[in-house]
C-alpha positions in Angstrom: 11.5 13.1 13.0 13.8 10.6 11.1 11.4 8.2 11.0 8.3 10.1 9.7 10.6 11.6 6.9 11.4 7.8 5.7 8.0 6.9 5.7 7.0 9.7 3.7 9.7 10.0 1.2 8.9 6.0 0.9 5.2 6.5 0.2 6.1 9.5 -2.7 8.7 7.8 -4.2 6.1 4.8 -4.8 3.7 6.9 -6.6 1.3 7.0 -3.1 0.6 3.2 -3.6 2.5 1.6 -0.6 0.4 0.9 2.3 1.7 0.2 5.7 2.4 -3.5 5.0 5.1 -2.4 1.9 6.6 0.4 4.0 7.4 -1.6 6.4 9.1 -3.8 4.2 11.2 -1.1 2.9 12.1 0.4 5.9 13.2 -3.4 7.1 15.4 -3.4 4.2 17.0 -0.3 5.6 17.5 -1.8 9.0 15.0 0.0 10.5 12.3 -1.9 12.9 9.3 0.2 13.0 5.8 -1.6 13.5 2.8 -1.1 11.2 0.6 0.4 13.6 3.0 3.3 14.0 3.9 4.1 10.6 -0.8 3.8 10.0 -0.5 6.5 12.8 2.4 8.5 11.0 0.5 8.2 7.9 -2.9 9.6 9.5 -1.1 12.4 10.3 0.5 13.9 7.2 -3.1 12.4 5.7 -1.1 9.9 3.6 -3.9 7.6 1.8 -2.6 4.7 -0.7 -4.4 4.6 -4.0 -5.8 1.3 -4.9 -8.2 -0.4 -7.8 -11.5 -2.1 -7.2 -12.3 -5.1 -8.5 -14.7 -4.8 -11.7 -17.2 -6.5 -13.1 -16.4 -7.5 -16.5 -19.3 -9.2 -18.8 -18.7 -12.3 -20.4 -20.4 -12.6 -23.9 -19.4 -16.6 -24.3 -21.7 -19.0 -23.3 -21.0 -21.7 -20.8 -20.2 -25.3 -22.2 -22.8 -27.8 -21.8 -20.5 -30.4 -19.8 -19.3 -27.8 -17.2 
């Protein structure tokens, strides 16, 4: 229960941005050794889904250089 509460707290304090890798880093700073798989299972149990940005295409209006 302690680890689960820590994971939920870290996730919420990161404004729902941290995934398993960053949560694992935060836990290891506090001397907790937990695998990414276990963190992922706990996140799934509490329905914690990290937000991420989708890369968008940006149109370029300048022409390419002739020597390129």
